[in-house]
C-alpha positions in Angstrom: -17.1 10.3 25.8 -18.9 12.2 23.1 -15.7 14.2 22.4 -13.7 11.0 22.2 -16.2 9.6 19.7 -15.9 12.7 17.6 -12.2 12.6 17.7 -12.1 8.9 16.6 -14.5 9.7 13.7 -12.3 12.6 12.7 -9.2 10.5 12.7 -10.9 7.7 10.7 -12.1 10.2 8.1 -8.6 11.7 7.9 -6.9 8.3 7.5 -9.3 7.4 4.8 -8.8 10.7 3.1 -5.0 10.2 3.2 -5.3 6.7 1.7 -7.5 8.0 -1.1 -5.2 10.9 -1.7 -2.4 8.4 -2.5 -4.4 7.0 -5.4 -4.2 8.0 -9.0 -6.0 11.1 -10.3 -8.5 8.9 -12.1 -9.5 7.4 -8.8 -10.0 10.8 -7.2 -12.1 12.0 -10.1 -14.3 8.9 -10.1 -17.7 8.6 -8.4 -17.9 8.2 -4.7 -18.7 4.9 -3.2 -22.1 6.1 -2.3 -22.9 6.7 -6.0 -21.9 3.2 -7.1 -24.8 0.9 -7.6 -24.2 -2.5 -5.9 -25.4 -5.3 -8.2 -27.6 -8.0 -6.8 -26.0 -11.4 -6.0 -26.5 -14.1 -8.5 -27.6 -17.7 -7.8 -24.6 -19.6 -6.6 -25.6 -22.8 -8.5 -26.3 -21.0 -11.8 -24.5 -22.7 -14.7 -24.5 -19.6 -17.0 -20.8 -18.8 -17.3 -19.7 -17.6 -20.7 -16.3 -17.1 -22.2 -15.5 -13.4 -22.6 -14.6 -12.2 -26.1 -10.9 -11.4 -26.7 -10.5 -7.6 -26.0 -7.8 -7.4 -28.8 -7.1 -8.5 -32.3 -5.2 -11.8 -31.9 -3.5 -11.2 -35.3 -1.7 -8.1 -34.0 0.2 -9.4 -31.0 4.0 -9.2 -31.1 5.5 -12.7 -30.9 2.4 -14.6 -29.9 0.6 -16.1 -32.9 -3.0 -15.7 -33.8 -3.2 -19.5 -34.0 -2.0 -20.0 -30.5 -4.2 -17.4 -29.0 -7.3 -18.7 -30.7 -6.5 -22.3 -29.6 -5.8 -21.2 -26.1 -9.0 -19.1 -25.9 -11.3 -21.8 -27.5 -9.9 -25.0 -26.1 -8.4 -24.2 -22.7 -10.4 -21.2 -21.6 -13.5 -22.3 -23.4 -13.2 -25.8 -22.1 -12.9 -24.5 -18.5 -16.1 -22.5 -18.9 -18.0 -25.5 -20.2 -16.6 -27.7 -17.5 -17.5 -25.1 -14.8 -21.1 -25.0 -16.0 -21.3 -28.8 -16.0 -19.9 -28.9 -12.5 -22.4 -26.3 -11.2 -25.3 -28.2 -12.7 -24.1 -31.4 -11.1 -23.7 -29.7 -7.7 -27.3 -28.5 -7.9 -28.5 -32.0 -8.6 -26.4 -33.7 -6.0 -27.5 -31.3 -3.2 -30.9 -32.8 -3.4 -29.6 -36.4 -2.9 -29.9 -37.0 0.8 -28.2 -40.4 0.5 -25.1 -39.1 -1.1 -22.0 -39.3 1.2 -20.6 -35.9 2.0 -17.1 -36.8 0.7 -18.6 -37.6 -2.7 -20.1 -34.1 -2.8 -16.8 -32.6 -1.8 -15.1 -34.3 -4.8 -17.3 -32.2 -7.1 -16.7 -29.1 -5.0 -13.0 -29.6 -5.4 -13.6 -29.8 -9.2 -15.5 -26.6 -9.0 -12.5 -24.9 -7.4 -10.2 -26.0 -10.2 -12.6 -25.0 -13.0 -13.5 -21.7 -11.4 -9.8 -20.8 -10.9 -9.1 -21.6 -14.5 -12.0 -19.4 -15.8 -11.1 -16.4 -13.6 -7.4 -16.5 -14.3 -7.9 -16.9 -18.0 -10.4 -14.0 -18.0 -7.7 -11.8 -16.4 -4.9 -13.2 -18.6 -6.5 -12.4 -21.9 -7.8 -9.1 -20.4 -4.2 -7.8 -19.8 -3.0 -8.6 -23.3 -3.1 -6.5 -26.4 -1.1 -3.5 -25.5 2.0 -1.8 -26.8 2.5 0.9 -24.3 4.7 1.0 -21.2 3.8 1.4 -17.5 2.4 4.9 -16.8 3.7 7.2 -14.0 1.1 5.8 -11.6 2.4 2.2 -12.0 6.1 3.4 -12.0 5.4 5.0 -8.6 3.7 1.9 -7.3 6.6 -0.3 -8.5 9.1 2.0 -6.9 7.3 2.0 -3.6 6.6 -1.7 -3.5 9.8 -3.2 -5.1 12.3 -0.4 -5.0 12.1 0.0 -8.8 10.2 -1.2 -11.8 13.3 -3.1 -12.8 13.2 -5.1 -9.5 9.6 -5.9 -10.0 10.1 -7.1 -13.5 13.2 -9.1 -12.5 11.2 -11.0 -9.9 8.1 -11.5 -12.0 10.1 -13.0 -14.9 12.2 -15.1 -12.5 9.1 -16.7 -11.1 7.9 -17.4 -14.7 11.2 -19.0 -15.6 11.0 -21.1 -12.5 7.6 -22.5 -13.7 8.9 -23.3 -17.2 8.7 -27.0 -18.0 5.9 -27.4 -15.5 2.7 -25.4 -15.1 1.2 -22.5 -13.2 0.6 -18.8 -13.1 2.5 -15.7 -12.2 0.3 -13.0 -10.5 1.0 -9.5 -9.4 -1.6 -8.8 -6.8 -2.6 -6.4 -4.1 -3.4 -8.1 -0.8 -6.4 -6.4 0.8 -5.5 -7.7 4.2 -1.8 -6.7 4.4 -1.9 -3.9 1.8 1.2 -5.3 0.1 1.6 -5.3 -3.7 3.5 -8.5 -4.4 4.4 -11.1 -7.1 2.9 -14.5 -6.4 3.8 -18.0 -7.6 0.7 -20.2 -8.3 1.3 -23.8 -9.2 -2.3 -24.5 -10.2 -5.8 -23.1 -10.4 -6.8 -24.1 -6.8 -4.2 -22.4 -4.6 -4.3 -18.6 -4.7 -3.0 -16.0 -2.2 -5.7 -15.2 0.3 -7.5 -11.8 0.1 -5.5 -10.8 -3.0 -6.9 -9.0 -6.0 -4.9 -9.9 -9.2 -3.4 -6.9 -11.1 -1.4 -8.7 -13.8 -1.7 -12.4 -14.7 0.7 -14.5 -16.8 -0.2 -18.0 -17.9 2.7 -20.4 -17.7 0.9 -23.6 -18.6 2.5 -25.1 -21.7 -0.6 -24.6 -23.8 0.1 -20.8 -23.5 3.4 -21.0 -25.4 4.3 -24.5 -26.7 2.7 -24.0 -30.1 5.0 -21.0 -30.8 8.0 -21.6 -28.7 8.2 -25.3 -27.9 9.9 -25.7 -24.5 11.5 -22.2 -24.7 9.3 -20.6 -22.1 11.7 -17.6 -21.6 11.1 -16.4 -25.1 7.3 -16.6 -24.5 7.8 -14.6 -21.3 9.6 -11.9 -23.2 6.8 -11.9 -25.8 4.2 -11.6 -23.1 5.9 -8.5 -21.8 5.8 -6.9 -25.2 2.1 -7.3 -25.3 1.0 -6.3 -21.8 -1.9 -3.8 -21.8 -0.5 -1.5 -19.1 -3.6 0.7 -19.1 -5.7 -2.3 -17.9 -3.0 -3.1 -15.2 -3.1 0.4 -14.0 -6.9 0.4 -13.8 -6.9 -2.9 -11.8 -4.4 -1.5 -9.3 -6.4 1.7 -9.0 -9.6 -0.3 -8.2 -7.7 -2.6 -5.8 -6.3 0.3 -3.9 -9.7 1.9 -3.6 -11.1 -1.3 -2.3 -8.3 -1.4 0.3 -9.1 2.2 1.3 -12.7 1.3 1.9 -11.6 -1.6 4.1 -9.3 0.6 6.1 -12.1 3.1 6.5 -14.5 0.4 7.8 -11.9 -1.1 10.2 -11.2 2.3 11.8 -14.8 2.9 12.9 
C-alpha cells in the first residue's frame, strides 16, 4: 500500500508538472505557490469599494472618444461602485432586523448581485483597454488550441457582440476552472455569469459603452474596441487563470 501511495504521489506531481510546463515562460519564471502571500479575507459587509483609476490615457484611444470613456467611467462604473457600497451598508443594517421577512432581505441581496457584477466587469473592461499591440505568441497558441485559430476566436467573439447590439450585455473570453475550457461567453446582464470561470477579456455591449460615439452602430464600436485591446493584460490574465487551474488539478489528484 505504501508503494501504491508513493506511485499516486509521483503521478500527481508529474501531472501537475506537465500542466505547469504548458504555461508561458513568465509563469514558469514566477514565484512558486508556496512563496505567494495569501491576503487575509475582508469583511463581507464592508462598504469600502472604490472605482479604480483608468490604466490608460483616455485621450489616446483609437476610435473611442475621451468624452465617452470619462462618462462611462464616472457615471456607469462610478455609479455602480456607489450603489454597491449603499447596498452593502443596507444589508448590514437589515441583518440585525429580526422582524424583517427573509424575502425582503433577498431583494437587497439580488441588488447586490447586480451591482457587484457591474463593478467587477467594468474593472476588467477598462483594465483590458489602452493597447495598440497584437496577441503575443502565447495567446496565439492558446487561440489555436482552443478555437482552431485566432481568426476563429475573433470571428465568434465579434459575432456574439453583434448579436447583443441594440440590446445590452457583455462578451467575455474566459477560462473555466472546472472544465479547463477557454471559451467565449454571452452575458445578457450583470447577474448571470458562467460558473467557475475567470474572465480573460471583457467587452461591454451596453449602449452607454458606444452610443455617444457611434449611435446605434455597435459593429463600428466593436471594431474600435479591438483596435484598443491591451493584449499584454489579456495574456497575463490567461497565464494566471491557467496557473489557478493547474493548482486545482494538483489538489484533485491527491
